[in-house]
NUTI-463974 format. One record per atom (N, C-alpha, C, O): residue number from 1; x, y, z; residue in three letters; atom name. Coordinates in Angstrom, 3 decimals, decimal comma. Each point is the difference from the previous one (the first is absolute). Example, Ala and Ser with C-alpha at 12.3 -4.5 7.8 and 13.67 -1.06 7.14 Angstrom:
NUTI-463974
+-----+----------+----------+----------+------+------+
: seq :        X :        Y :        Z : type : atom :
+-----+----------+----------+----------+------+------+
:   1 :   13,190 :   -5,690 :    7,800 :  ALA :    N :
:   1 :   -0,890 :    1,190 :    0,000 :  ALA :   CA :
:   1 :    0,900 :    1,200 :    0,000 :  ALA :    C :
:   1 :    1,036 :   -0,019 :    0,665 :  ALA :    O :
:   2 :   -1,386 :    1,069 :   -1,385 :  SER :    N :
:   2 :    0,820 :    1,190 :    0,060 :  SER :   CA :
:   2 :   -0,770 :    1,090 :    0,730 :  SER :    C :
:   2 :    0,509 :    1,108 :    0,169 :  SER :    O :
+-----+----------+----------+----------+------+------+
END
This chain:
NUTI-463974
+-----+----------+----------+----------+------+------+
: seq :        X :        Y :        Z : type : atom :
+-----+----------+----------+----------+------+------+
:   1 :    0,842 :   -1,180 :    0,000 :  MET :    N :
:   1 :   -0,842 :    1,180 :    0,000 :  MET :   CA :
:   1 :    0,888 :    1,244 :    0,000 :  MET :    C :
:   1 :    1,053 :    0,018 :    0,637 :  MET :    O :
:   2 :   -1,471 :    0,988 :   -1,332 :  THR :    N :
:   2 :    0,722 :    1,263 :   -0,064 :  THR :   CA :
:   2 :   -0,624 :    0,984 :    0,972 :  THR :    C :
:   2 :   -1,219 :    0,171 :    0,026 :  THR :    O :
:   3 :    2,049 :    0,469 :    0,765 :  PHE :    N :
:   3 :   -0,449 :    1,017 :    0,953 :  PHE :   CA :
:   3 :   -0,146 :    1,308 :   -0,763 :  PHE :    C :
:   3 :    0,996 :    0,585 :   -0,427 :  PHE :    O :
:   4 :   -2,232 :   -0,122 :    0,251 :  THR :    N :
:   4 :   -0,286 :    1,175 :   -0,818 :  THR :   CA :
:   4 :   -0,110 :    1,271 :    0,839 :  THR :    C :
:   4 :    0,063 :   -0,040 :    1,229 :  THR :    O :
:   5 :   -0,229 :    1,166 :   -1,918 :  LYS :    N :
:   5 :   -0,195 :    1,274 :    0,695 :  LYS :   CA :
:   5 :   -1,262 :   -0,058 :    0,855 :  LYS :    C :
:   5 :   -0,022 :    0,547 :    1,103 :  LYS :    O :
:   6 :   -1,023 :   -1,200 :   -1,594 :  ALA :    N :
:   6 :   -1,239 :   -0,147 :    0,780 :  ALA :   CA :
:   6 :    0,266 :   -0,779 :    1,288 :  ALA :    C :
:   6 :   -0,538 :    0,339 :    1,053 :  ALA :    O :
:   7 :    1,371 :   -1,386 :   -1,136 :  HIS :    N :
:   7 :    0,368 :   -0,757 :    1,203 :  HIS :   CA :
:   7 :    0,772 :    0,886 :    0,980 :  HIS :    C :
:   7 :   -0,217 :   -0,064 :    1,210 :  HIS :    O :
:   8 :    1,109 :    0,882 :   -1,740 :  LEU :    N :
:   8 :    0,783 :    0,904 :    0,842 :  LEU :   CA :
:   8 :   -0,913 :    0,983 :    0,725 :  LEU :    C :
:   8 :    0,174 :    0,242 :    1,195 :  LEU :    O :
:   9 :   -1,135 :    0,321 :   -1,902 :  ILE :    N :
:   9 :   -0,949 :    0,940 :    0,608 :  ILE :   CA :
:   9 :   -0,797 :   -0,698 :    1,093 :  ILE :    C :
:   9 :   -0,179 :    0,553 :    1,085 :  ILE :    O :
:  10 :   -0,303 :   -1,767 :   -1,361 :  ASP :    N :
:  10 :   -0,743 :   -0,766 :    1,007 :  ASP :   CA :
:  10 :    0,861 :   -0,309 :    1,213 :  ASP :    C :
:  10 :   -0,481 :    0,051 :    1,132 :  ASP :    O :
:  11 :    1,748 :   -0,371 :   -1,357 :  SER :    N :
:  11 :    0,911 :   -0,304 :    1,101 :  SER :   CA :
:  11 :    0,225 :    1,224 :    0,886 :  SER :    C :
:  11 :   -0,007 :   -0,109 :    1,226 :  SER :    O :
:  12 :    0,205 :    1,276 :   -1,846 :  VAL :    N :
:  12 :    0,155 :    1,242 :    0,774 :  VAL :   CA :
:  12 :   -1,268 :    0,256 :    0,800 :  VAL :    C :
:  12 :    0,065 :    0,354 :    1,178 :  VAL :    O :
:  13 :   -1,209 :   -0,530 :   -1,808 :  TYR :    N :
:  13 :   -1,292 :    0,217 :    0,662 :  TYR :   CA :
:  13 :   -0,182 :   -0,954 :    1,187 :  TYR :    C :
:  13 :   -0,415 :    0,425 :    1,078 :  TYR :    O :
:  14 :    0,722 :   -1,704 :   -1,274 :  ASN :    N :
:  14 :   -0,213 :   -1,013 :    1,038 :  ASN :   CA :
:  14 :    0,986 :    0,092 :    1,157 :  ASN :    C :
:  14 :   -0,296 :   -0,483 :    1,093 :  ASN :    O :
:  15 :    1,460 :    1,093 :   -1,306 :  HIS :    N :
:  15 :    1,020 :    0,070 :    1,046 :  HIS :   CA :
:  15 :    0,193 :    1,406 :    0,548 :  HIS :    C :
:  15 :    1,036 :    0,301 :    0,592 :  HIS :    O :
:  16 :   -2,023 :    0,552 :   -0,786 :  SER :    N :
:  16 :    0,097 :    1,364 :    0,521 :  SER :   CA :
:  16 :   -1,379 :    0,466 :    0,442 :  SER :    C :
:  16 :   -0,995 :   -0,705 :   -0,166 :  SER :    O :
:  17 :    0,957 :    1,884 :    0,722 :  ASN :    N :
:  17 :   -1,268 :    0,603 :    0,405 :  ASN :   CA :
:  17 :   -0,524 :    0,948 :   -1,074 :  ASN :    C :
:  17 :   -0,820 :    0,872 :    0,287 :  ASN :    O :
:  18 :    1,283 :   -1,037 :   -1,503 :  LEU :    N :
:  18 :   -0,391 :    0,885 :   -1,092 :  LEU :   CA :
:  18 :   -1,261 :   -0,503 :   -0,688 :  LEU :    C :
:  18 :   -0,306 :   -1,192 :    0,014 :  LEU :    O :
:  19 :   -0,416 :    2,127 :   -0,614 :  GLN :    N :
:  19 :   -1,146 :   -0,357 :   -0,830 :  GLN :   CA :
:  19 :    0,522 :   -0,564 :   -1,324 :  GLN :    C :
:  19 :    1,158 :    0,211 :   -0,360 :  GLN :    O :
:  20 :   -2,021 :   -0,925 :   -0,356 :  LYS :    N :
:  20 :    0,388 :   -0,601 :   -1,278 :  LYS :   CA :
:  20 :    0,487 :    1,075 :   -0,986 :  LYS :    C :
:  20 :    1,008 :   -0,192 :   -0,681 :  LYS :    O :
:  21 :   -1,723 :    1,317 :    0,609 :  GLN :    N :
:  21 :    0,375 :    1,076 :   -0,921 :  GLN :   CA :
:  21 :    1,354 :    0,602 :    0,377 :  GLN :    C :
:  21 :    0,790 :    0,352 :   -0,876 :  GLN :    O :
:  22 :   -0,521 :   -0,235 :    2,180 :  GLU :    N :
:  22 :    1,292 :    0,524 :    0,461 :  GLU :   CA :
:  22 :    1,129 :   -0,965 :   -0,368 :  GLU :    C :
:  22 :    1,084 :    0,426 :   -0,399 :  GLU :    O :
:  23 :   -1,347 :   -1,730 :    0,537 :  SER :    N :
:  23 :    0,993 :   -1,010 :   -0,371 :  SER :   CA :
:  23 :    0,316 :    0,087 :   -1,486 :  SER :    C :
:  23 :    1,158 :   -0,090 :   -0,406 :  SER :    O :
:  24 :   -2,193 :    0,263 :   -0,397 :  LEU :    N :
:  24 :    0,175 :    0,157 :   -1,442 :  LEU :   CA :
:  24 :    0,852 :    1,226 :   -0,310 :  LEU :    C :
:  24 :    0,920 :   -0,072 :   -0,815 :  LEU :    O :
:  25 :   -1,218 :    1,186 :    1,456 :  GLN :    N :
:  25 :    0,733 :    1,241 :   -0,248 :  GLN :   CA :
:  25 :    1,467 :   -0,121 :    0,392 :  GLN :    C :
:  25 :    0,876 :    0,495 :   -0,709 :  GLN :    O :
:  26 :   -0,605 :   -1,149 :    1,831 :  ILE :    N :
:  26 :    1,383 :   -0,169 :    0,460 :  ILE :   CA :
:  26 :    0,798 :   -0,845 :   -0,996 :  ILE :    C :
:  26 :    1,113 :    0,369 :   -0,375 :  ILE :    O :
:  27 :   -1,674 :   -1,491 :   -0,049 :  VAL :    N :
:  27 :    0,693 :   -0,875 :   -0,952 :  VAL :   CA :
:  27 :    0,221 :    0,736 :   -1,323 :  VAL :    C :
:  27 :    1,096 :   -0,043 :   -0,560 :  VAL :    O :
:  28 :   -2,135 :    0,717 :    0,061 :  GLU :    N :
:  28 :    0,116 :    0,752 :   -1,255 :  GLU :   CA :
:  28 :    1,062 :    1,097 :    0,118 :  GLU :    C :
:  28 :    0,796 :    0,195 :   -0,919 :  GLU :    O :
:  29 :   -0,783 :    0,516 :    2,045 :  PHE :    N :
:  29 :    0,960 :    1,080 :    0,210 :  PHE :   CA :
:  29 :    1,426 :   -0,543 :    0,047 :  PHE :    C :
:  29 :    0,900 :    0,573 :   -0,613 :  PHE :    O :
:  30 :   -0,689 :   -1,663 :    1,329 :  LEU :    N :
:  30 :    1,323 :   -0,613 :    0,098 :  LEU :   CA :
:  30 :    0,497 :   -0,454 :   -1,377 :  LEU :    C :
:  30 :    1,150 :    0,248 :   -0,361 :  LEU :    O :
:  31 :   -2,014 :   -0,908 :   -0,395 :  LEU :    N :
:  31 :    0,394 :   -0,450 :   -1,336 :  LEU :   CA :
:  31 :    0,286 :    1,177 :   -0,924 :  LEU :    C :
:  31 :    0,911 :   -0,072 :   -0,824 :  LEU :    O :
:  32 :   -1,670 :    1,146 :    0,948 :  GLU :    N :
:  32 :    0,228 :    1,187 :   -0,825 :  GLU :   CA :
:  32 :    1,354 :    0,631 :    0,314 :  GLU :    C :
:  32 :    0,706 :    0,437 :   -0,909 :  GLU :    O :
:  33 :   -0,338 :   -0,386 :    2,189 :  ILE :    N :
:  33 :    1,311 :    0,535 :    0,392 :  ILE :   CA :
:  33 :    1,114 :   -0,844 :   -0,619 :  ILE :    C :
:  33 :    0,967 :    0,541 :   -0,536 :  ILE :    O :
:  34 :   -1,102 :   -1,861 :    0,611 :  ILE :    N :
:  34 :    1,011 :   -0,897 :   -0,564 :  ILE :   CA :
:  34 :    0,089 :    0,190 :   -1,511 :  ILE :    C :
:  34 :    1,101 :    0,090 :   -0,544 :  ILE :    O :
:  35 :   -2,248 :   -0,028 :   -0,143 :  LYS :    N :
:  35 :    0,000 :    0,181 :   -1,464 :  LYS :   CA :
:  35 :    0,626 :    1,330 :   -0,400 :  LYS :    C :
:  35 :    0,797 :    0,059 :   -0,936 :  LYS :    O :
:  36 :   -1,159 :    1,011 :    1,647 :  ARG :    N :
:  36 :    0,542 :    1,327 :   -0,312 :  ARG :   CA :
:  36 :    1,513 :    0,024 :    0,191 :  ARG :    C :
:  36 :    0,730 :    0,556 :   -0,821 :  ARG :    O :
:  37 :   -0,268 :   -1,162 :    1,909 :  THR :    N :
:  37 :    1,430 :   -0,033 :    0,300 :  THR :   CA :
:  37 :    0,760 :   -0,761 :   -1,082 :  THR :    C :
:  37 :    1,038 :    0,464 :   -0,473 :  THR :    O :
:  38 :   -1,547 :   -1,626 :    0,080 :  LEU :    N :
:  38 :    0,647 :   -0,787 :   -1,050 :  LEU :   CA :
:  38 :   -0,035 :    0,731 :   -1,340 :  LEU :    C :
:  38 :    0,981 :   -0,025 :   -0,743 :  LEU :    O :
:  39 :   -2,094 :    0,672 :    0,429 :  ALA :    N :
:  39 :   -0,121 :    0,733 :   -1,268 :  ALA :   CA :
:  39 :    0,994 :    1,152 :   -0,080 :  ALA :    C :
:  39 :    0,422 :    0,388 :   -1,090 :  ALA :    O :
:  40 :   -0,046 :    0,162 :    2,253 :  SER :    N :
:  40 :    0,974 :    1,092 :    0,015 :  SER :   CA :
:  40 :    1,435 :   -0,519 :   -0,112 :  SER :    C :
:  40 :    0,942 :    0,790 :   -0,071 :  SER :    O :
:  41 :   -0,774 :   -2,116 :    0,055 :  GLY :    N :
:  41 :    1,326 :   -0,590 :   -0,153 :  GLY :   CA :
:  41 :    0,664 :   -0,382 :    1,304 :  GLY :    C :
:  41 :    1,121 :   -0,508 :   -0,001 :  GLY :    O :
:  42 :   -1,798 :    0,746 :    1,119 :  GLU :    N :
:  42 :    0,569 :   -0,357 :    1,303 :  GLU :   CA :
:  42 :   -0,355 :   -1,435 :    0,359 :  GLU :    C :
:  42 :   -1,043 :   -0,511 :   -0,408 :  GLU :    O :
:  43 :    1,911 :   -0,134 :    1,171 :  ASN :    N :
:  43 :   -0,257 :   -1,337 :    0,510 :  ASN :   CA :
:  43 :   -0,828 :    0,092 :    1,272 :  ASN :    C :
:  43 :   -0,021 :    1,033 :    0,669 :  ASN :    O :
:  44 :   -0,665 :   -2,135 :   -0,341 :  VAL :    N :
:  44 :   -0,810 :   -0,056 :    1,218 :  VAL :   CA :
:  44 :    0,527 :   -1,139 :    0,858 :  VAL :    C :
:  44 :   -0,005 :   -1,156 :   -0,423 :  VAL :    O :
:  45 :    0,459 :    1,479 :    1,628 :  LEU :    N :
:  45 :    0,511 :   -0,984 :    0,946 :  LEU :   CA :
:  45 :   -0,960 :   -0,095 :    1,174 :  LEU :    C :
:  45 :   -0,255 :    0,993 :    0,682 :  LEU :    O :
:  46 :   -0,277 :   -2,185 :   -0,446 :  ILE :    N :
:  46 :   -0,871 :   -0,243 :    1,145 :  ILE :   CA :
:  46 :    0,735 :   -1,000 :    0,884 :  ILE :    C :
:  46 :    0,074 :   -1,188 :   -0,314 :  ILE :    O :
:  47 :    0,461 :    1,681 :    1,412 :  THR :    N :
:  47 :    0,815 :   -0,813 :    0,895 :  THR :   CA :
:  47 :   -0,778 :   -1,229 :    0,460 :  THR :    C :
:  47 :   -1,159 :    0,102 :    0,401 :  THR :    O :
:  48 :    1,806 :   -1,258 :   -0,464 :  GLY :    N :
:  48 :   -0,619 :   -1,248 :    0,417 :  GLY :   CA :
:  48 :   -0,861 :   -0,633 :   -1,084 :  GLY :    C :
:  48 :   -0,499 :   -1,111 :    0,175 :  GLY :    O :
:  49 :    0,320 :    1,801 :   -1,285 :  PHE :    N :
:  49 :   -0,824 :   -0,512 :   -1,101 :  PHE :   CA :
:  49 :    0,819 :   -0,140 :   -1,274 :  PHE :    C :
:  49 :    0,148 :   -1,103 :   -0,526 :  PHE :    O :
:  50 :    0,390 :    2,222 :    0,025 :  GLY :    N :
:  50 :    0,812 :   -0,075 :   -1,202 :  GLY :   CA :
:  50 :    0,194 :    1,347 :   -0,656 :  GLY :    C :
:  50 :   -0,372 :    1,039 :    0,546 :  GLY :    O :
:  51 :    0,967 :   -1,077 :   -1,740 :  LYS :    N :
:  51 :    0,326 :    1,229 :   -0,711 :  LYS :   CA :
:  51 :   -0,493 :   -0,083 :   -1,443 :  LYS :    C :
:  51 :    0,304 :   -0,946 :   -0,725 :  LYS :    O :
:  52 :   -1,073 :    1,959 :    0,330 :  PHE :    N :
:  52 :   -0,419 :    0,171 :   -1,384 :  PHE :   CA :
:  52 :    1,027 :    0,916 :   -0,656 :  PHE :    C :
:  52 :    0,247 :    1,102 :    0,489 :  PHE :    O :
:  53 :    0,345 :   -1,543 :   -1,577 :  THR :    N :
:  53 :    1,054 :    0,753 :   -0,664 :  THR :   CA :
:  53 :   -0,399 :    0,303 :   -1,440 :  THR :    C :
:  53 :   -0,468 :   -0,876 :   -0,727 :  THR :    O :
:  54 :    0,663 :    2,139 :    0,327 :  VAL :    N :
:  54 :   -0,248 :    0,407 :   -1,385 :  VAL :   CA :
:  54 :    1,289 :   -0,225 :   -0,781 :  VAL :    C :
:  54 :    1,063 :    0,482 :    0,393 :  VAL :    O :
:  55 :   -1,158 :   -1,219 :   -1,506 :  LYS :    N :
:  55 :    1,173 :   -0,263 :   -0,834 :  LYS :   CA :
:  55 :   -0,271 :    0,465 :   -1,424 :  LYS :    C :
:  55 :   -1,124 :   -0,065 :   -0,498 :  LYS :    O :
:  56 :    2,190 :    0,536 :   -0,139 :  GLU :    N :
:  56 :   -0,074 :    0,446 :   -1,396 :  GLU :   CA :
:  56 :    0,404 :   -1,164 :   -0,907 :  GLU :    C :
:  56 :    1,040 :   -0,626 :    0,204 :  GLU :    O :
:  57 :   -1,867 :    0,349 :   -1,195 :  LYS :    N :
:  57 :    0,322 :   -1,018 :   -1,001 :  LYS :   CA :
:  57 :    0,330 :    0,725 :   -1,297 :  LYS :    C :
:  57 :   -0,774 :    0,845 :   -0,451 :  LYS :    O :
:  58 :    1,908 :   -1,164 :   -0,150 :  ASP :    N :
:  58 :    0,398 :    0,609 :   -1,268 :  ASP :   CA :
:  58 :   -0,874 :   -0,533 :   -1,136 :  ASP :    C :
:  58 :   -0,613 :   -1,062 :    0,112 :  ASP :    O :
:  59 :    0,572 :    1,820 :   -1,200 :  SER :    N :
:  59 :   -0,695 :   -0,502 :   -1,184 :  SER :   CA :
:  59 :    0,798 :   -1,190 :   -0,530 :  SER :    C :
:  59 :    1,214 :   -0,087 :    0,186 :  SER :    O :
:  60 :   -1,918 :   -0,820 :   -0,844 :  ARG :    N :
:  60 :    0,674 :   -1,195 :   -0,504 :  ARG :   CA :
:  60 :   -0,758 :   -0,553 :   -1,197 :  ARG :    C :
:  60 :   -1,135 :    0,386 :   -0,281 :  ARG :    O :
:  61 :    1,793 :   -1,290 :   -0,404 :  LYS :    N :
:  61 :   -0,632 :   -0,669 :   -1,128 :  LYS :   CA :
:  61 :   -0,885 :   -1,116 :    0,528 :  LYS :    C :
:  61 :    0,337 :   -0,676 :    0,972 :  LYS :    O :
:  62 :   -1,462 :    0,498 :   -1,623 :  GLY :    N :
:  62 :   -0,905 :   -1,082 :    0,355 :  GLY :   CA :
:  62 :   -0,459 :   -0,716 :   -1,253 :  GLY :    C :
:  62 :    0,422 :    0,326 :   -1,110 :  GLY :    O :
:  63 :   -1,287 :   -1,303 :    1,298 :  ARG :    N :
:  63 :   -0,509 :   -0,761 :   -1,133 :  ARG :   CA :
:  63 :   -1,491 :   -0,225 :    0,217 :  ARG :    C :
:  63 :   -0,426 :   -0,400 :    1,083 :  ARG :    O :
:  64 :   -0,356 :    0,659 :   -2,116 :  ASN :    N :
:  64 :   -1,430 :   -0,264 :    0,048 :  ASN :   CA :
:  64 :   -0,193 :   -1,513 :   -0,092 :  ASN :    C :
:  64 :    0,375 :   -0,600 :   -1,007 :  ASN :    O :
:  65 :   -0,953 :   -0,035 :    2,040 :  PRO :    N :
:  65 :   -0,115 :   -1,460 :   -0,009 :  PRO :   CA :
:  65 :   -0,957 :   -0,528 :   -1,075 :  PRO :    C :
:  65 :    0,119 :   -1,151 :   -0,419 :  PRO :    O :
:  66 :   -1,063 :    1,981 :   -0,030 :  GLN :    N :
:  66 :   -0,955 :   -0,454 :   -1,020 :  GLN :   CA :
:  66 :    0,594 :    0,046 :   -1,401 :  GLN :    C :
:  66 :   -0,211 :   -0,908 :   -0,804 :  GLN :    O :
:  67 :    0,959 :    1,981 :    0,517 :  THR :    N :
:  67 :    0,533 :    0,166 :   -1,360 :  THR :   CA :
:  67 :    1,477 :   -0,337 :   -0,101 :  THR :    C :
:  67 :    0,507 :   -0,262 :   -1,091 :  THR :    O :
:  68 :    0,185 :    0,268 :    2,220 :  GLY :    N :
:  68 :    1,439 :   -0,239 :   -0,005 :  GLY :   CA :
:  68 :    0,795 :    1,230 :   -0,396 :  GLY :    C :
:  68 :    1,229 :   -0,041 :   -0,063 :  GLY :    O :
:  69 :   -1,938 :    1,151 :   -0,206 :  GLY :    N :
:  69 :    0,672 :    1,228 :   -0,412 :  GLY :   CA :
:  69 :    0,683 :    0,705 :    1,156 :  GLY :    C :
:  69 :   -0,420 :   -0,115 :    1,152 :  GLY :    O :
:  70 :    1,481 :    0,849 :   -1,471 :  ASP :    N :
:  70 :    0,721 :    0,774 :    1,006 :  ASP :   CA :
:  70 :   -0,799 :    1,241 :    0,372 :  ASP :    C :
:  70 :   -0,733 :    0,552 :   -0,822 :  ASP :    O :
:  71 :    0,882 :   -0,127 :    2,055 :  LEU :    N :
:  71 :   -0,594 :    1,256 :    0,439 :  LEU :   CA :
:  71 :    0,853 :    0,602 :    1,092 :  LEU :    C :
:  71 :    0,842 :   -0,678 :    0,589 :  LEU :    O :
:  72 :   -1,059 :    1,953 :   -0,317 :  LYS :    N :
:  72 :    0,783 :    0,703 :    1,017 :  LYS :   CA :
:  72 :   -0,881 :    0,218 :    1,224 :  LYS :    C :
:  72 :   -1,081 :    0,581 :   -0,097 :  LYS :    O :
:  73 :    1,549 :   -1,048 :    1,239 :  LEU :    N :
:  73 :   -0,698 :    0,222 :    1,263 :  LEU :   CA :
:  73 :    0,564 :    1,263 :    0,624 :  LEU :    C :
:  73 :    1,210 :    0,117 :    0,191 :  LEU :    O :
:  74 :   -2,082 :    0,827 :    0,127 :  ASP :    N :
:  74 :    0,419 :    1,283 :    0,556 :  ASP :   CA :
:  74 :    0,573 :   -0,148 :    1,405 :  ASP :    C :
:  74 :   -0,282 :   -0,971 :    0,702 :  ASP :    O :
:  75 :    1,086 :    1,947 :   -0,309 :  ALA :    N :
:  75 :    0,498 :    0,059 :    1,379 :  ALA :   CA :
:  75 :   -1,205 :    0,199 :    0,911 :  ALA :    C :
:  75 :   -0,989 :    0,622 :   -0,388 :  ALA :    O :
:  76 :    1,081 :   -1,153 :    1,597 :  ARG :    N :
:  76 :   -1,121 :    0,114 :    0,935 :  ARG :   CA :
:  76 :    0,490 :   -0,141 :    1,426 :  ARG :    C :
:  76 :    1,133 :   -0,406 :    0,255 :  ARG :    O :
:  77 :   -2,010 :    0,748 :    0,660 :  ARG :    N :
:  77 :    0,285 :   -0,196 :    1,416 :  ARG :   CA :
:  77 :   -0,857 :   -1,152 :    0,510 :  ARG :    C :
:  77 :   -1,153 :   -0,163 :   -0,399 :  ARG :    O :
:  78 :    1,742 :   -0,630 :    1,289 :  ILE :    N :
:  78 :   -0,729 :   -1,100 :    0,623 :  ILE :   CA :
:  78 :    0,178 :    0,086 :    1,508 :  ILE :    C :
:  78 :    0,897 :    0,684 :    0,494 :  ILE :    O :
:  79 :   -1,755 :   -1,380 :    0,226 :  VAL :    N :
:  79 :    0,105 :   -0,077 :    1,453 :  VAL :   CA :
:  79 :    0,308 :   -1,439 :    0,371 :  VAL :    C :
:  79 :   -0,663 :   -0,929 :   -0,462 :  VAL :    O :
:  80 :    1,676 :    0,753 :    1,301 :  THR :    N :
:  80 :    0,317 :   -1,324 :    0,526 :  THR :   CA :
:  80 :   -0,233 :    0,019 :    1,504 :  THR :    C :
:  80 :   -0,004 :    1,061 :    0,623 :  THR :    O :
:  81 :   -0,190 :   -2,238 :   -0,048 :  PHE :    N :
:  81 :   -0,192 :   -0,112 :    1,442 :  PHE :   CA :
:  81 :    0,977 :   -1,020 :    0,543 :  PHE :    C :
:  81 :    0,152 :   -1,090 :   -0,550 :  PHE :    O :
:  82 :    0,511 :    1,457 :    1,640 :  LYS :    N :
:  82 :    0,890 :   -0,927 :    0,695 :  LYS :   CA :
:  82 :   -0,456 :   -0,044 :    1,448 :  LYS :    C :
:  82 :   -0,037 :    1,027 :    0,678 :  LYS :    O :
:  83 :   -0,310 :   -2,217 :   -0,208 :  CYS :    N :
:  83 :   -0,492 :   -0,093 :    1,375 :  CYS :   CA :
:  83 :    1,154 :    0,139 :    0,991 :  CYS :    C :
:  83 :    1,157 :   -0,280 :   -0,312 :  CYS :    O :
:  84 :   -1,512 :    0,717 :    1,506 :  SER :    N :
:  84 :    1,008 :    0,180 :    1,051 :  SER :   CA :
:  84 :    0,440 :   -1,362 :    0,533 :  SER :    C :
:  84 :   -0,667 :   -1,011 :   -0,220 :  SER :    O :
:  85 :    1,779 :    1,000 :    0,910 :  GLY :    N :
:  85 :    0,478 :   -1,230 :    0,626 :  GLY :   CA :
:  85 :   -0,984 :   -0,534 :    1,023 :  GLY :    C :
:  85 :   -0,158 :   -1,212 :    0,143 :  GLY :    O :
:  86 :   -0,502 :    2,111 :    0,567 :  ILE :    N :
:  86 :   -0,997 :   -0,400 :    1,004 :  ILE :   CA :
:  86 :   -1,152 :   -0,737 :   -0,675 :  ILE :    C :
:  86 :   -0,418 :   -1,062 :    0,462 :  ILE :    O :
:  87 :   -0,091 :    1,620 :   -1,545 :  LEU :    N :
:  87 :   -1,102 :   -0,640 :   -0,724 :  LEU :   CA :
:  87 :    0,454 :   -1,314 :   -0,617 :  LEU :    C :
:  87 :   -0,739 :   -0,984 :    0,029 :  LEU :    O :
:  88 :    1,941 :    0,955 :   -0,587 :  ARG :    N :
:  88 :    0,522 :   -1,224 :   -0,609 :  ARG :   CA :
:  88 :    0,084 :   -1,121 :    1,033 :  ARG :    C :
:  88 :   -0,380 :   -1,137 :   -0,281 :  ARG :    O :
:  89 :    0,878 :    1,458 :    1,477 :  LYS :    N :
:  89 :    0,083 :   -1,010 :    1,063 :  LYS :   CA :
:  89 :   -1,384 :   -0,505 :    0,381 :  LYS :    C :
:  89 :   -0,200 :   -1,194 :    0,220 :  LYS :    O :
:  90 :   -0,752 :    2,120 :   -0,143 :  ARG :    N :
:  90 :   -1,370 :   -0,380 :    0,363 :  ARG :   CA :
:  90 :   -0,629 :   -0,891 :   -1,074 :  ARG :    C :
:  90 :   -0,709 :   -0,955 :    0,320 :  ARG :    O :
:  91 :    0,966 :    1,264 :   -1,582 :  LEU :    N :
:  91 :   -0,526 :   -0,814 :   -1,091 :  LEU :   CA :
:  91 :    0,576 :   -1,411 :    0,024 :  LEU :    C :
:  91 :   -0,715 :   -0,973 :   -0,241 :  LEU :    O :
:  92 :    1,997 :    0,865 :    0,530 :  ASN :    N :
:  92 :    0,675 :   -1,293 :   -0,039 :  ASN :   CA :
:  92 :   -0,102 :   -0,779 :    1,296 :  ASN :    C :
:  92 :    0,358 :   -1,177 :    0,035 :  ASN :    O :
:  93 :   -0,834 :    1,797 :    1,025 :  LYS :    N :
:  93 :   -0,126 :   -0,655 :    1,298 :  LYS :   CA :
:  93 :   -0,933 :   -1,203 :   -0,087 :  LYS :    C :
:  93 :    0,281 :   -1,042 :    0,592 :  LYS :    O :
:  94 :   -1,387 :    1,173 :   -1,321 :  LYS :    N :
:  94 :   -0,977 :   -1,081 :   -0,123 :  LYS :   CA :
:  94 :    0,536 :   -1,162 :   -0,820 :  LYS :    C :
:  94 :   -0,435 :   -1,138 :    0,174 :  LYS :    O :
:  95 :    1,382 :    1,420 :   -1,072 :  ASN :    N :
:  95 :    0,527 :   -1,030 :   -0,888 :  ASN :   CA :
:  95 :    1,115 :   -0,821 :    0,629 :  ASN :    C :
:  95 :    0,356 :   -1,061 :   -0,513 :  ASN :    O :
:  96 :    0,194 :    1,539 :    1,611 :  ARG :    N :
:  96 :    1,101 :   -0,714 :    0,652 :  ARG :   CA :
:  96 :   -0,533 :   -1,186 :    0,781 :  ARG :    C :
:  96 :   -1,049 :    0,073 :    0,640 :  ARG :    O :
:  97 :    1,791 :   -1,164 :   -0,706 :  LYS :    N :
:  97 :   -0,356 :   -1,176 :    0,795 :  LYS :   CA :
:  97 :    0,856 :    0,013 :    1,250 :  LYS :    C :
:  97 :    1,229 :    0,000 :   -0,074 :  LYS :    O :
:  98 :   -1,891 :    0,011 :    1,226 :  SER :    N :
:  98 :    0,739 :    0,071 :    1,268 :  SER :   CA :
:  98 :    0,145 :   -1,354 :    0,615 :  SER :    C :
:  98 :    0,594 :   -0,132 :    1,070 :  SER :    O :
+-----+----------+----------+----------+------+------+
END
């Protein structure tokens, strides 16, 4: 199962004294801050969770898989995510046999 934004809003609502609409606004506001920060080219570091990094990809040659023809892929920016060591340990804790 995928944990969606709706699940996140419900989780905030269920674990706080906030109204459902307030939970929605908080999640939306937090995501908007993260999106704006990344769009400006800055990285986002959330201690204990991970780091969202903006990377520049150079233009390059590509190939159309349907026609086999060459094409040029434009330069672009992408976002990568690297989880923190704390999160990595927590993820792998369940997989370890003790």
